[in-house]
C-alpha positions, 0 to 999 in steps of 0.5 A, spaced: 781 804 438 788 801 437 785 797 432 783 803 428 790 806 429 793 800 426 789 800 420 790 807 418 797 806 419 797 800 413 795 805 407 801 810 409 806 804 410 804 801 403 805 808 400 811 809 403 814 803 400 812 805 393 818 809 392 823 805 396 827 800 392 829 792 393 831 791 400 828 797 403 821 795 400 822 788 403 823 791 410 817 796 409 813 790 407 815 786 413 813 792 417 806 792 414 805 784 415 807 785 422 802 791 423 797 786 420 798 781 425 799 785 431 792 788 429 789 781 429 791 780 436 786 781 442 788 787 446 789 783 452 790 775 453 784 772 457 785 771 464 783 764 464 784 758 459 779 759 453 779 751 451 774 748 457 769 754 456 769 753 448 769 746 449 763 746 454 759 752 450 760 748 443 758 741 446 752 745 449 750 748 442 752 741 438 747 737 443 741 740 439 743 735 434 744 729 438 749 726 443 756 730 442 763 727 442 769 732 442 774 730 438 779 735 438 780 742 441 785 746 437 788 753 439 789 758 433 791 764 438 791 765 445 784 767 445 781 763 439 779 756 439 777 751 434 773 745 437 772 739 433 767 733 434 761 729 432 754 728 434 749 722 433 742 723 432 736 722 428 739 724 422 745 719 423 752 721 425 755 728 423 761 732 424 762 739 427 767 745 427 765 750 432 770 757 432 770 760 439 773 767 440 770 769 447 763 766 444 761 762 439 763 765 432 762 760 427 759 753 427 759 748 421 755 741 421 757 736 416 755 729 413 760 724 414 761 721 407 760 714 406 755 713 412 748 711 411 
């Protein structure tokens, strides 16, 4: 509900910024940007660090392609994590990127260029 309220305010802020000139328009644009950033945040921060859970879930998902090696875990926000890694299996060694936001929301598997 809070998210929809922020999104309904955005068009009003944009319309309000039209008749304003110069500095006032810049202030209004900054307010719109702040509202968009606030709408993108989770309602509550997770109670536990999502990194280890994301790492484990992404490792399990990637293991269907071979032996998993985690390379890096990057926090995009308090709740959003990207896990980078590699898998080595029958198709050779490939890299993966796994996006986590309380669950796996994206998984990309790519060939490693120049490998045979």
